[in-house]
C-alpha positions as CSV (number, residue, x, y, z in Angstrom):
1,M,23.3,150.4,13.5
2,T,22.2,153.2,15.8
3,T,18.4,153.1,16.5
4,W,16.2,156.0,17.7
5,L,12.6,155.8,18.8
6,V,10.3,158.4,17.3
7,T,7.0,158.7,19.3
8,G,4.2,160.1,17.2
9,G,6.0,159.0,14.1
10,A,2.8,158.2,12.2
11,G,1.7,161.9,12.4
12,Y,2.2,164.8,10.1
13,I,5.4,166.2,11.7
14,G,6.5,162.9,13.2
15,S,6.5,161.0,9.9
16,H,8.8,163.7,8.4
17,V,11.1,163.4,11.4
18,A,11.3,159.6,11.1
19,Q,12.0,159.9,7.3
20,H,14.8,162.3,8.0
21,F,16.4,159.9,10.4
22,I,16.2,157.1,7.8
23,D,17.7,159.4,5.2
24,A,20.5,160.1,7.6
25,G,21.3,156.4,7.9
26,I,19.8,156.1,11.4
27,D,17.5,153.1,12.2
28,V,14.0,154.1,13.4
29,V,11.3,152.6,15.4
30,V,8.0,154.5,15.3
31,L,5.6,154.3,18.2
32,D,2.1,155.7,17.6
33,D,-1.5,154.9,18.7
34,L,-2.9,156.3,15.4
35,S,-5.4,158.5,17.3
36,S,-4.5,161.3,14.9
37,G,-1.8,159.7,12.7
38,S,-2.0,157.1,10.0
39,A,-0.1,153.9,9.5
40,S,0.3,154.9,5.9
41,F,2.4,157.9,7.0
42,V,5.0,155.6,8.7
43,P,8.1,155.8,6.4
44,T,9.2,152.7,4.5
45,G,12.1,151.2,6.4
46,A,10.8,152.2,9.9
47,R,9.7,149.5,12.3
48,F,6.2,150.2,13.7
49,E,5.0,149.7,17.3
50,Q,1.3,150.5,17.5
51,G,0.1,151.5,21.0
52,S,-0.2,154.3,23.5
53,L,2.3,155.9,25.8
54,V,-0.4,156.0,28.4
55,D,-0.2,152.2,28.6
56,S,2.9,151.8,30.7
57,A,3.1,148.0,30.2
58,F,3.2,148.5,26.4
59,V,5.9,151.2,26.7
60,E,8.0,149.0,28.9
61,A,7.6,146.1,26.4
62,V,8.8,148.3,23.5
63,F,12.0,149.1,25.4
64,E,12.5,145.4,26.1
65,R,12.2,144.6,22.4
66,H,14.6,147.3,21.2
67,Q,17.8,149.0,22.3
68,F,17.7,152.7,21.6
69,A,20.4,155.3,21.4
70,G,17.7,157.9,22.1
71,V,14.1,159.0,21.8
72,V,12.5,161.8,19.8
73,H,9.2,162.5,21.7
74,L,6.6,164.0,19.4
75,A,3.5,162.1,20.5
76,G,0.8,164.1,22.3
77,Y,-2.5,165.8,22.1
78,K,-1.8,169.0,20.2
79,Y,-5.1,171.0,19.9
80,A,-4.7,174.0,22.2
81,G,-8.3,175.2,21.9
82,V,-9.8,171.9,22.5
83,S,-7.5,171.3,25.5
84,V,-9.4,174.0,27.4
85,R,-12.5,171.8,27.2
86,R,-10.6,168.6,27.8
87,P,-7.8,169.4,30.3
88,L,-7.7,166.0,32.0
89,H,-7.4,164.2,28.7
90,T,-4.7,166.6,27.6
91,Y,-2.6,166.1,30.8
92,E,-3.0,162.3,30.5
93,Q,-1.8,162.3,26.9
94,N,1.0,164.8,27.3
95,V,2.1,164.6,30.9
96,S,1.3,161.1,32.2
97,A,2.5,159.6,28.9
98,T,5.8,161.5,29.2
99,V,6.3,160.1,32.8
100,N,5.8,156.6,31.4
101,L,8.3,157.2,28.7
102,L,10.9,158.6,31.0
103,R,10.5,155.7,33.4
104,A,10.9,153.2,30.6
105,M,14.0,155.1,29.3
106,E,15.6,155.0,32.8
107,A,14.9,151.3,33.2
108,A,16.4,150.5,29.9
109,G,19.4,152.9,30.2
110,T,18.4,155.0,27.2
111,P,20.7,158.0,27.4
112,A,19.1,160.9,25.4
113,I,15.8,162.5,24.4
114,V,14.8,165.3,22.0
115,F,11.4,166.7,23.1
116,S,9.0,168.3,20.7
117,S,7.8,171.2,22.7
118,S,5.8,174.2,21.5
119,A,5.7,178.0,21.2
120,A,2.5,177.6,23.1
121,V,4.6,177.7,26.3
122,Y,5.1,181.4,25.7
123,G,1.3,182.2,25.7
124,T,0.9,185.8,24.4
125,P,4.4,187.2,24.7
126,S,4.9,190.9,25.3
127,V,7.8,191.1,22.8
128,G,7.6,190.8,19.1
129,L,10.7,188.7,18.8
130,V,10.7,185.7,21.1
131,D,14.0,184.1,22.3
132,E,14.7,181.3,24.7
133,S,14.8,183.8,27.7
134,T,11.2,185.1,27.0
135,A,8.9,184.4,29.9
136,T,6.8,181.2,29.7
137,T,3.2,182.0,30.4
138,P,1.1,179.4,28.7
139,E,-2.6,180.1,28.2
140,S,-4.0,176.6,27.6
141,P,-3.7,173.2,29.2
142,Y,-1.9,172.2,26.0
143,G,0.8,174.9,26.5
144,E,1.0,174.1,30.2
145,S,1.4,170.4,29.4
146,K,4.3,171.1,27.1
147,L,6.0,173.2,29.7
148,I,5.5,170.5,32.3
149,G,7.0,168.0,29.8
150,E,10.1,170.2,29.6
151,W,10.3,170.4,33.5
152,L,9.9,166.6,33.8
153,I,12.7,166.0,31.3
154,A,15.0,168.6,33.0
155,D,14.3,167.1,36.4
156,Q,15.0,163.6,35.2
157,A,18.3,164.8,33.6
158,R,19.4,166.3,37.0
159,A,18.6,163.0,38.7
160,T,20.0,160.5,36.2
161,G,22.3,162.4,33.8
162,L,19.8,162.1,30.9
163,R,21.1,164.1,27.9
164,H,18.2,166.2,26.5
165,T,16.9,169.2,24.7
166,S,13.5,170.6,23.9
167,L,12.6,172.2,20.6
168,R,10.0,175.0,20.6
169,Y,8.3,175.9,17.3
170,F,5.4,177.9,16.1
171,N,3.5,177.1,12.9
172,V,4.7,174.0,11.0
173,V,3.6,174.0,7.3
174,G,4.5,172.4,4.0
175,S,5.1,168.8,3.2
176,A,7.5,166.3,1.7
177,A,5.1,163.4,2.1
178,A,2.3,163.3,4.6
179,P,-0.1,166.2,4.5
180,D,-1.2,168.4,7.4
181,T,-4.8,167.3,8.1
182,S,-5.4,169.4,11.2
183,P,-8.9,170.9,11.4
184,Y,-7.5,174.0,13.1
185,N,-4.3,175.0,11.2
186,L,-4.2,177.9,8.7
187,F,-3.0,176.1,5.6
188,P,-5.4,173.2,5.6
189,L,-8.3,175.5,6.6
190,V,-7.6,177.7,3.5
191,F,-7.1,174.8,1.2
192,R,-10.4,173.2,2.3
193,A,-12.2,176.5,1.8
194,L,-10.8,176.9,-1.7
195,A,-11.5,173.3,-2.6
196,Q,-15.2,173.8,-1.6
197,G,-15.5,177.1,-3.5
198,G,-15.4,179.2,-0.4
199,V,-13.4,182.3,0.5
200,P,-10.8,182.3,3.3
201,T,-11.1,184.9,6.1
202,I,-8.6,187.3,7.6
203,F,-9.3,188.4,11.1
204,G,-8.3,192.0,11.4
205,D,-6.3,194.2,9.0
206,Q,-5.6,197.2,11.2
207,Y,-2.7,195.9,13.1
208,P,0.6,198.0,13.4
209,T,2.3,195.8,10.8
210,P,3.4,196.6,7.2
211,D,0.1,195.4,5.6
212,G,-2.1,195.6,8.7
213,T,-2.5,191.8,9.2
214,C,-1.0,189.7,11.9
215,V,2.6,188.4,11.5
216,R,3.5,184.9,12.6
217,D,6.4,182.5,12.3
218,Y,6.0,179.7,9.7
219,V,8.7,177.0,9.2
220,H,8.6,174.2,6.7
221,V,8.1,170.7,8.2
222,T,11.3,169.3,6.6
223,D,13.3,172.1,8.2
224,V,11.7,171.2,11.6
225,A,12.6,167.5,10.9
226,A,16.2,168.4,10.1
227,A,16.5,170.2,13.4
228,H,15.4,167.0,15.3
229,V,18.1,164.9,13.5
230,A,20.7,167.5,14.2
231,A,19.8,167.6,17.9
232,A,19.8,163.8,18.2
233,R,23.2,163.6,16.6
234,A,24.6,166.2,19.0
235,L,23.2,164.4,22.0
236,E,24.7,161.1,21.0
237,T,28.2,162.5,21.8
238,G,27.6,165.6,24.0
239,S,25.2,168.1,25.5
240,L,23.0,170.9,24.3
241,D,21.1,173.8,25.9
242,P,17.8,172.7,27.4
243,V,15.7,174.7,25.0
244,Y,15.9,175.9,21.4
245,N,13.5,177.9,19.3
246,L,13.0,176.9,15.7
247,G,12.2,180.3,14.3
248,S,12.7,182.3,11.1
249,G,13.4,185.6,12.9
250,T,11.2,187.5,10.4
251,G,7.8,186.0,10.1
252,L,5.0,186.3,7.5
253,S,1.8,188.2,7.5
254,V,-1.6,186.6,6.9
255,R,-2.0,188.8,3.9
256,Q,1.3,187.7,2.4
257,I,0.3,184.1,2.8
258,M,-3.2,184.6,1.2
259,D,-1.7,186.5,-1.7
260,E,0.9,183.8,-2.4
261,M,-1.7,181.0,-2.0
262,A,-3.8,182.6,-4.8
263,I,-0.8,182.5,-7.1
264,V,0.5,179.0,-6.2
265,T,-3.0,177.3,-6.3
266,G,-4.1,179.1,-9.4
267,I,-7.3,180.0,-7.7
268,P,-7.7,183.8,-7.6
269,F,-9.5,185.0,-4.5
270,E,-9.9,188.0,-2.3
271,P,-10.2,187.0,1.4
272,T,-13.0,188.4,3.4
273,V,-11.9,190.6,6.4
274,E,-13.6,190.3,9.7
275,A,-13.0,191.9,13.1
276,A,-9.8,191.1,14.9
277,R,-10.1,188.4,17.4
278,P,-9.5,189.5,21.1
279,G,-6.1,188.7,22.3
280,D,-4.4,188.2,18.9
281,P,-1.0,189.9,19.1
282,A,0.1,191.9,16.1
283,R,3.4,190.1,15.7
284,I,4.9,186.9,17.2
285,V,8.2,185.7,15.7
286,A,10.9,183.5,17.1
287,S,14.6,184.0,16.9
288,G,16.5,181.0,15.7
289,E,20.0,182.3,16.6
290,L,20.8,179.6,19.2
291,A,19.7,176.8,16.9
292,A,21.9,178.2,14.2
293,R,24.8,178.4,16.6
294,D,24.5,174.9,18.2
295,L,22.7,172.9,15.6
296,D,23.9,174.6,12.4
297,W,20.2,175.0,11.7
298,N,18.5,177.7,9.5
299,P,15.2,177.5,7.6
300,Q,15.8,176.5,4.0
301,H,12.4,176.9,2.4
302,S,10.6,180.0,1.0
303,L,6.9,180.8,1.4
304,T,6.3,179.6,-2.1
305,D,8.0,176.2,-1.2
306,M,5.8,175.9,1.9
307,I,2.6,176.6,0.0
308,R,3.3,174.6,-3.1
309,S,4.4,171.5,-1.2
310,A,1.4,171.7,1.2
311,W,-1.1,172.3,-1.7
312,E,0.3,169.3,-3.6
313,A,0.1,167.1,-0.5
314,S,-3.5,168.2,0.3
315,S,-4.5,167.2,-3.3
316,R,-3.4,163.7,-2.6
317,V,-5.6,163.2,0.4
């Protein structure tokens, strides 16, 4: 049976990716240091290797114990705001770790990698609809580290023939199992406020958008997971473009999300409105046309699906 390594597979997104591989009949080994994930998130049927990619000896030992058809690399330090205060930690976790992984892959002859990149590589784009040709101008060590990861993988591919692609996505929401427990993401922030009897906040309602609030791209976590499986399958037999955006092409406003949250949760509320935050663009949405063309990928979940599944998962925490 074909086996893939999923780094970061005990995290929110990674555990969904690992489950999708299992559901597709692909054997999975999860590698995670549990710094932000949980062993309880590792799907039933996946083998678990606990340790850090920063530990090169551990990584080499994992590749000696298993033979992989490829790697899905999701492990990393993902908090963009905090990365500004902890740049060296961020680069160690996201860049040094990727070097260790690529070195172990080369030694073992592992032929393919799907890299979990980020829309943070675009920084604050000057266009409302982002595609793969949009300039990469990251504004945080986190975004920079993701772009460096893409460069490392592309350079290694030129040197060794490694088959690869990088998936860039914006806001991942919803759940089929593990909840999003991030202290910084919109959905868990709103849910925590509602659970504590508080009122969520909208920052700015005078933007040039239909309802005056910022528009962003949100994709259900299971749609993101499906894209990783599709990319892995494609790389087992051929090649892909170096980069794909996983975007809806339309986006959702903060007001739309708040209104639907009140309906789905059954907790009526009117969010408070505060001044717009400096540097917040009115609209950032990604085109998913290339992913649709090459991966047969399109988002399948509505806003209601995203909120309902995320709310139900948060109530189980």
